[in-house]
FITOR-819053 format. One record per residue (C-alpha): residue in one letter; x, y, z. Coordinates in nm, 3 decimals, padded with zeros to 5 digits, always signed. Layout:
FITOR-819053
R   res        xx        yy        zz
R     A         X         Y         Z
...
***
This chain:
FITOR-819053
R   res        xx        yy        zz
R     M   -02.143   +01.260   -02.182
R     E   -01.920   +01.113   -01.925
R     T   -01.586   +00.950   -02.048
R     A   -01.537   +00.581   -01.975
R     T   -01.268   +00.504   -01.747
R     I   -00.986   +00.262   -01.809
R     D   -01.102   -00.104   -01.798
R     R   -01.014   -00.290   -01.460
R     E   -00.898   -00.583   -01.673
R     F   -00.624   -00.354   -01.821
R     L   -00.483   -00.286   -01.483
R     A   -00.509   -00.666   -01.356
R     R   -00.163   -00.724   -01.502
R     P   +00.190   -00.723   -01.326
R     G   +00.287   -00.358   -01.273
R     L   +00.584   -00.387   -01.510
R     D   +00.343   -00.423   -01.796
R     V   +00.091   -00.171   -01.669
R     G   +00.351   +00.096   -01.604
R     P   +00.456   +00.207   -01.951
R     D   +00.096   +00.144   -02.068
R     L   -00.030   +00.430   -01.824
R     L   +00.183   +00.696   -01.983
R     G   -00.055   +00.941   -02.157
R     S   -00.346   +00.824   -01.963
R     V   -00.528   +01.089   -01.743
R     L   -00.596   +01.096   -01.375
R     R   -00.890   +01.333   -01.278
R     H   -00.996   +01.421   -00.941
R     T   -01.299   +01.630   -00.845
R     T   -01.362   +01.816   -00.496
R     A   -01.568   +02.093   -00.379
R     E   -01.308   +02.321   -00.516
R     G   -01.328   +02.206   -00.880
R     T   -01.180   +01.956   -01.102
R     V   -00.800   +01.896   -01.199
R     A   -00.673   +01.635   -01.451
R     V   -00.323   +01.524   -01.524
R     R   -00.189   +01.361   -01.811
R     L   +00.067   +01.114   -01.690
R     T   +00.424   +01.134   -01.824
R     E   +00.646   +00.954   -01.549
R     V   +00.553   +00.642   -01.334
R     E   +00.723   +00.391   -01.123
R     A   +00.639   -00.006   -01.087
R     Y   +00.648   -00.170   -00.744
R     Q   +00.627   -00.561   -00.746
R     G   +00.533   -00.638   -00.376
R     A   +00.692   -00.946   -00.228
R     D   +00.949   -00.961   -00.494
R     D   +01.085   -00.592   -00.459
R     P   +01.262   -00.469   -00.165
R     G   +01.145   -00.124   -00.236
R     S   +00.788   -00.199   -00.193
R     H   +00.580   -00.138   +00.081
R     A   +00.429   -00.496   +00.066
R     F   +00.774   -00.656   +00.063
R     R   +00.740   -00.787   +00.418
R     G   +00.362   -00.866   +00.386
R     R   +00.035   -00.727   +00.441
R     T   -00.017   -00.446   +00.692
R     P   -00.308   -00.216   +00.752
R     R   -00.095   +00.064   +00.568
R     N   -00.033   -00.136   +00.255
R     D   -00.384   -00.351   +00.254
R     I   -00.505   -00.154   -00.051
R     M   -00.205   -00.276   -00.260
R     F   -00.333   -00.635   -00.238
R     G   -00.638   -00.554   -00.459
R     P   -00.837   -00.565   -00.650
R     A   -00.673   -00.375   -00.931
R     G   -00.817   -00.033   -01.028
R     H   -00.809   +00.127   -00.665
R     L   -00.590   +00.420   -00.550
R     Y   -00.325   +00.357   -00.301
R     V   -00.260   +00.692   -00.116
R     Y   +00.035   +00.700   +00.148
R     F   +00.188   +00.964   +00.374
R     T   +00.556   +01.003   +00.355
R     Y   +00.842   +01.201   +00.512
R     G   +00.576   +01.329   +00.767
R     M   +00.488   +01.617   +00.500
R     H   +00.325   +01.489   +00.193
R     F   +00.108   +01.234   -00.002
R     C   +00.200   +00.993   -00.281
R     A   -00.054   +00.828   -00.500
R     N   -00.030   +00.476   -00.669
R     V   -00.251   +00.272   -00.893
R     V   -00.315   -00.087   -00.776
R     C   -00.253   -00.350   -01.049
R     D   -00.228   -00.703   -01.081
R     V   -00.479   -00.986   -00.962
R     D   -00.661   -00.975   -00.642
R     G   -00.410   -01.075   -00.355
R     T   -00.096   -00.984   -00.517
R     A   +00.040   -00.656   -00.397
R     T   +00.146   -00.461   -00.705
R     A   +00.126   -00.071   -00.768
R     V   +00.240   +00.201   -00.991
R     L   +00.362   +00.520   -00.839
R     L   +00.232   +00.835   -01.023
R     R   +00.528   +01.030   -01.051
R     A   +00.447   +01.322   -01.269
R     G   +00.221   +01.469   -01.537
R     E   +00.107   +01.757   -01.727
R     V   -00.198   +01.946   -01.592
R     I   -00.445   +01.934   -01.895
R     E   -00.772   +02.056   -01.696
R     G   -00.795   +02.293   -01.400
R     S   -00.481   +02.489   -01.433
R     A   -00.602   +02.755   -01.217
R     L   -00.688   +02.542   -00.947
R     A   -00.367   +02.346   -00.971
R     A   -00.184   +02.662   -00.948
R     A   -00.367   +02.812   -00.648
R     R   -00.274   +02.462   -00.478
R     R   +00.093   +02.488   -00.603
R     L   +00.188   +02.841   -00.512
R     S   +00.553   +02.764   -00.513
R     A   +00.559   +02.634   -00.875
R     R   +00.766   +02.869   -01.125
R     S   +00.588   +02.748   -01.404
R     P   +00.277   +02.507   -01.532
R     R   +00.533   +02.236   -01.610
R     E   +00.624   +02.226   -01.207
R     Y   +00.244   +02.200   -01.109
R     A   +00.264   +01.804   -01.113
R     R   +00.627   +01.748   -01.165
R     G   +00.709   +01.499   -00.894
R     P   +00.502   +01.239   -00.677
R     A   +00.390   +01.507   -00.400
R     R   +00.356   +01.780   -00.636
R     L   +00.125   +01.563   -00.839
R     T   -00.092   +01.469   -00.538
R     T   -00.105   +01.843   -00.418
R     A   -00.205   +01.968   -00.758
R     L   -00.489   +01.720   -00.784
R     G   -00.600   +01.767   -00.429
R     L   -00.557   +01.391   -00.329
R     G   -00.488   +01.282   +00.028
R     R   -00.561   +01.029   +00.296
R     A   -00.926   +01.036   +00.234
R     D   -00.874   +00.918   -00.120
R     N   -00.689   +00.604   -00.020
R     G   -00.880   +00.297   -00.163
R     V   -01.110   +00.511   -00.404
R     D   -01.209   +00.308   -00.712
R     L   -01.052   +00.458   -01.028
R     C   -01.283   +00.239   -01.256
R     A   -01.611   +00.309   -01.114
R     P   -01.879   +00.536   -01.298
R     G   -01.928   +00.840   -01.114
R     S   -01.613   +00.809   -00.870
R     P   -01.444   +01.150   -00.804
R     T   -01.122   +01.008   -00.884
R     Q   -01.096   +00.860   -01.243
R     L   -00.827   +00.701   -01.457
R     L   -00.914   +00.791   -01.815
R     P   -00.768   +00.665   -02.130
R     G   -00.546   +00.921   -02.306
R     D   -00.403   +00.982   -02.669
R     D   -00.187   +00.698   -02.781
R     V   +00.157   +00.723   -02.697
R     D   +00.451   +00.650   -02.968
R     P   +00.615   +00.367   -02.811
R     A   +00.962   +00.500   -02.926
R     R   +00.922   +00.776   -02.671
R     V   +00.900   +00.557   -02.372
R     R   +01.214   +00.532   -02.158
R     S   +01.297   +00.347   -01.858
R     G   +01.572   +00.343   -01.584
R     P   +01.622   +00.307   -01.216
R     R   +01.357   +00.432   -00.978
R     V   +01.418   +00.755   -00.779
R     G   +01.577   +00.722   -00.446
R     V   +01.541   +00.344   -00.421
R     S   +01.852   +00.109   -00.344
R     G   +01.939   -00.185   -00.560
R     A   +02.254   -00.345   -00.686
R     G   +02.546   -00.132   -00.608
R     G   +02.295   +00.098   -00.412
R     D   +02.187   +00.297   -00.702
R     G   +01.870   +00.105   -00.797
R     A   +02.031   -00.034   -01.119
R     A   +01.874   -00.380   -01.046
R     F   +01.543   -00.234   -01.069
R     P   +01.490   -00.009   -01.388
R     W   +01.106   +00.020   -01.327
R     R   +01.074   +00.396   -01.372
R     F   +00.920   +00.473   -01.716
R     W   +00.886   +00.794   -01.868
R     L   +00.784   +00.984   -02.205
R     D   +01.119   +01.129   -02.361
R     G   +01.105   +01.506   -02.421
R     E   +00.832   +01.589   -02.181
R     P   +00.927   +01.888   -01.957
R     T   +00.696   +01.783   -01.674
R     V   +00.899   +01.456   -01.594
R     S   +01.101   +01.483   -01.275
R     T   +01.472   +01.512   -01.210
R     Y   +01.630   +01.161   -01.135
R     R   +01.800   +01.154   -00.804
R     P   +01.984   +00.812   -00.726
R     H   +01.959   +00.650   -00.366
R     V   +02.195   +00.789   -00.109
R     P   +02.265   +00.567   +00.180
R     K   +02.239   +00.733   +00.527
R     R   +02.568   +00.733   +00.718
R     R   +02.558   +00.601   +01.066
R     K   +02.675   +00.853   +01.318
***
C-alpha cells in the first residue's frame, strides 16, 4: 500500500512556517536505477519579494516561475555551473515562497546513494548539503516542477516521524548576505539539533573587487 504524501494545504503556508515543520519528513525519488529516500534534517526558507536572498526578489522569470505556485511542487535550479539544488514550493498560488532542502539522512536506497556519492567518506555525507542531497536522490533539471503531492508521482514528499520541537534550531542561512553581511537579519535556516547529517555553517563572504 502506497504511503500518503504530505497534504498540499500543509504546504500552502508561508515558508517560515513550513520550513521547521518539514524537518523529519521524507523526500523519496524513484528512477530507472531504483529508489532513494531522505529524511530531512536541515532546510532554509526563502520569502520571494520580501527576501533579497530569493531568486524571486526581483520578480517572475522563466527560471523562477515554479516558485510562484501552486504549493507542493519541486523547484530545481542549477547553480555555480556544476550542481543542482531542490526546493519545496510553499504558500498560496502567486506568492513566490520556497524551502531549500539543505541536508538529510538516507533511509532507503543506501547502496544507490553511495554509488552516486562516491566521494562520501561515510553514510552521513550522502546527503549532507543541498548539492549532495540532490545527487544522492538523483534529482536534476528534468525534475523541476514535479508535483510532490500527486499519487504515483516519481518524487514524493512524505510525512515522517514526529519531531520533538525542542530539537529544532534556527540561525542564519548559509552563504546568504544580510545585516552586517553575515545573514543575521534572516535567521531562516532550520535544523535538528544533534543530527550528524546537518551541514557545516559557512557565513556569507563578500567578493572583493579587483
